[in-house]
C-alpha positions as CSV (number, residue, x, y, z in Angstrom):
1,M,-31.3,11.3,41.8
2,I,-32.2,8.6,39.3
3,V,-33.2,11.3,36.8
4,G,-29.8,13.0,37.2
5,N,-28.0,9.6,36.6
6,I,-30.1,8.9,33.5
7,S,-29.3,12.3,32.0
8,K,-25.6,11.7,32.6
9,I,-25.8,8.3,30.9
10,L,-27.7,9.8,28.0
11,E,-25.0,12.5,27.7
12,I,-22.2,9.9,27.6
13,V,-24.1,7.8,25.0
14,R,-24.7,11.0,23.0
15,V,-21.0,11.9,22.8
16,S,-19.6,8.4,22.6
17,Q,-20.1,5.4,20.3
18,R,-19.2,1.8,20.2
19,C,-16.8,0.6,17.5
20,R,-18.1,-2.3,15.5
21,R,-14.7,-3.8,15.1
22,C,-13.1,-3.7,18.6
23,D,-16.5,-3.4,20.4
24,L,-15.3,-0.7,22.8
25,W,-17.1,2.5,23.7
26,K,-15.1,5.5,22.7
27,N,-15.4,9.2,22.6
28,A,-16.9,10.6,19.4
29,D,-13.5,12.2,18.6
30,C,-12.1,8.7,18.1
31,F,-14.3,8.3,15.0
32,S,-13.9,9.9,11.6
33,S,-16.7,12.2,10.8
34,T,-18.2,13.8,7.8
35,I,-20.2,17.1,8.1
36,K,-23.6,16.9,6.6
37,C,-26.2,19.7,6.2
38,N,-27.2,21.7,9.3
39,T,-23.8,21.0,10.8
40,E,-24.9,17.7,12.1
41,R,-22.1,15.2,12.3
42,Y,-22.5,11.6,11.2
43,Y,-19.8,9.4,12.6
44,N,-18.4,6.3,11.1
45,R,-19.1,3.1,13.0
46,V,-15.4,2.0,13.1
47,C,-12.9,3.9,15.2
48,K,-9.9,5.6,13.6
49,Q,-7.5,3.1,15.1
50,C,-9.4,0.1,13.8
51,R,-9.9,1.8,10.4
52,C,-6.0,2.1,10.1
53,V,-5.7,-1.6,10.8
54,I,-8.4,-2.5,8.2
55,Q,-6.7,-0.2,5.6
56,A,-3.3,-1.7,6.2
57,V,-4.7,-5.2,5.7
58,C,-6.5,-4.2,2.5
59,E,-3.4,-2.5,1.1
60,S,-1.3,-5.6,1.8
61,K,-3.8,-7.7,-0.1
62,V,-3.7,-5.4,-3.1
63,K,0.2,-5.5,-3.0
64,V,0.1,-9.3,-3.0
65,E,-2.3,-9.2,-6.0
66,V,0.1,-6.9,-7.9
67,I,3.1,-9.0,-7.1
68,K,1.3,-12.1,-8.5
69,G,0.0,-10.1,-11.5
70,L,3.5,-8.9,-12.4
71,G,5.1,-12.4,-12.2
72,G,5.8,-12.9,-8.5
73,K,9.6,-12.4,-8.6
74,C,12.3,-9.9,-9.4
75,V,12.9,-9.8,-13.1
76,C,16.6,-9.2,-12.5
77,C,17.7,-11.6,-9.8
78,G,14.7,-13.9,-9.2
79,E,14.0,-12.8,-5.6
80,S,10.5,-13.9,-4.7
81,C,10.1,-12.8,-1.0
82,K,7.2,-10.3,-1.1
83,E,8.7,-8.1,1.6
84,F,11.7,-7.3,-0.7
85,L,9.7,-6.8,-3.9
86,T,8.9,-3.3,-5.3
87,V,7.2,-2.1,-8.4
88,D,9.5,-0.3,-10.9
89,H,8.1,2.1,-13.4
90,I,10.0,1.2,-16.6
91,N,9.7,4.7,-18.1
92,G,10.9,6.3,-14.9
93,D,7.7,8.2,-14.2
94,G,7.0,6.8,-10.7
95,A,7.2,10.2,-9.0
96,A,4.7,11.7,-11.4
97,H,2.4,8.6,-11.0
98,R,2.4,8.9,-7.2
99,E,1.8,12.7,-7.4
100,R,-1.1,12.2,-9.7
101,L,-2.7,9.6,-7.4
102,K,-1.9,11.7,-4.2
103,R,-1.1,8.6,-2.2
104,S,1.7,6.1,-2.6
105,Y,-0.4,3.1,-1.8
106,A,-2.9,4.0,-4.5
107,V,-0.2,3.0,-7.0
108,Y,-0.9,-0.7,-6.4
109,R,-4.7,-0.2,-6.9
110,D,-4.0,1.7,-10.1
111,I,-1.7,-1.0,-11.4
112,R,-4.4,-3.6,-10.5
113,N,-7.1,-1.6,-12.2
114,Q,-4.9,-1.4,-15.4
115,N,-4.7,-5.2,-15.4
116,F,-1.0,-5.4,-14.5
117,P,0.6,-3.9,-17.7
118,R,4.1,-5.4,-18.0
119,D,5.1,-2.8,-20.6
120,K,4.8,-0.1,-17.9
121,Y,5.7,-1.9,-14.7
122,R,8.1,-4.6,-13.5
123,L,8.9,-6.2,-10.2
124,L,12.3,-5.7,-8.8
125,C,13.8,-6.5,-5.4
126,S,14.9,-3.6,-3.3
127,N,18.6,-4.1,-4.1
128,C,18.0,-4.2,-7.9
129,H,15.6,-1.3,-7.8
130,N,18.0,0.9,-5.8
131,S,20.9,0.0,-8.0
132,I,19.0,0.8,-11.2
133,S,17.7,4.0,-9.7
134,W,21.0,5.2,-8.4
135,Y,23.5,3.8,-10.9
136,G,21.4,3.1,-14.0
137,Y,22.3,-0.6,-14.1
138,C,22.0,-3.7,-11.9
139,P,25.1,-5.7,-10.9
140,H,23.3,-8.9,-11.7
141,V,22.9,-7.9,-15.4
142,V,26.6,-6.7,-15.5
143,E,27.8,-10.0,-14.0
144,T,25.6,-12.0,-16.4
145,S,26.9,-10.2,-19.5
146,R,30.5,-10.6,-18.2
147,F,30.0,-14.3,-17.8
148,E,28.4,-14.5,-21.3
149,N,31.3,-12.6,-22.8
150,Y,33.8,-14.9,-21.0
151,M,32.0,-18.0,-22.2
152,H,31.8,-16.6,-25.7
153,L,35.6,-16.0,-25.7
154,Q,36.2,-19.6,-24.4
155,M,34.1,-21.1,-27.2
156,K,36.4,-19.6,-29.9
């Protein structure tokens, strides 16, 4: 009887693993695996669910670095709330950039690795970015130029 229980326990341990982050025992399917020689599988030590959380935190940190590196605010309207800020490809090659990197979040890492070149990228808030993308201009710039023209006419 004891031998039967031990073999069951060994079988459970063989097909399950403890996640180093959440400290829970989970089935081996809950871990990413890489296939090595002789078709043996070597499992990662963090479960897929925890790995997603870790990845999201890392991506958020990289995005904050890029926001700081590109000035920390929208170049058009001055919005500085990080949740609203996006990276604009000045040359309009954002789709090609994302396609080349195969993942959209890799764009932030690439910008960081290039040392935040401001001749290629700029920070825009979502409203300014959408306006420029859809209409080719931003209302903030149009309003500013109207005001400057008005003031110029008043000065004469």
